C-alpha positions in Angstrom: 86.9 122.0 87.7 86.3 120.6 91.2 82.7 119.5 91.7 81.9 119.2 88.1 81.5 115.5 87.2 83.6 114.3 84.2 83.2 111.1 82.1 85.7 109.3 80.0 84.8 108.4 76.4 86.6 105.0 75.8 87.5 103.0 72.5 84.4 101.0 71.8 84.2 97.3 71.1 85.5 97.2 67.4 84.5 93.5 66.5 85.6 90.0 67.0 89.3 89.5 68.1 90.1 93.2 67.9 92.0 94.4 71.0 93.5 97.6 69.7 93.4 100.2 67.1 95.3 103.4 66.0 93.8 106.7 66.8 94.1 108.3 63.2 92.4 111.7 63.7 90.8 113.7 66.1 87.5 115.6 65.0 87.2 117.7 68.1 89.4 119.5 70.5 89.4 120.5 74.2 86.6 122.9 74.9 84.4 121.9 72.0 80.7 121.2 72.3 79.6 118.0 70.6 76.0 116.8 69.9 74.9 113.1 70.5 76.0 111.1 67.5 78.5 113.4 66.2 82.0 111.8 65.5 84.7 112.9 67.9 87.4 110.8 66.6 88.5 108.2 64.0 90.4 104.8 64.6 91.9 102.4 62.4 91.7 98.6 63.2 92.8 96.0 60.7 92.7 98.5 57.9 89.1 99.7 58.5 88.4 103.3 59.6 85.8 103.6 62.5 84.4 106.9 63.6 83.6 107.1 67.4 80.5 109.0 68.1 79.6 111.1 71.1 77.2 109.2 73.3 75.2 112.4 74.1 75.7 116.2 74.0 79.0 116.8 75.8 81.7 119.2 76.3 85.2 117.8 75.6 87.6 118.7 78.6 90.7 117.0 77.7 92.1 114.7 74.9 93.9 111.7 76.5 95.4 110.2 73.4 97.4 111.5 70.6 96.9 111.0 66.9 99.0 108.0 65.7 98.9 106.4 69.3 97.8 102.9 69.6 94.8 102.6 71.9 93.3 99.5 73.4 89.6 98.7 73.3 88.2 100.1 76.6 90.9 102.7 77.0 89.9 106.3 77.8 90.8 108.7 74.9 88.8 111.9 76.0 87.6 113.3 79.2 84.1 115.2 79.0 81.5 116.7 81.1 77.7 117.3 80.5 76.8 120.4 78.4 
């Protein structure tokens, strides 16, 4: 994919004092097209499930974290490219 710009989706700020979460479920896979606002993954932090939405319409290139993995706020979890 040389020459095609890619962008990482990162774990968003999840609130006061939350530094990490567990990626509980992927809702997309590599190669999927997602529309702005569609949930792409679920994470759990302090017993609260949070969906991570797509920031805009994108193609998912690669998943960078596994279900069950602990991920830090700001950590890339998926690589995408514009649709």
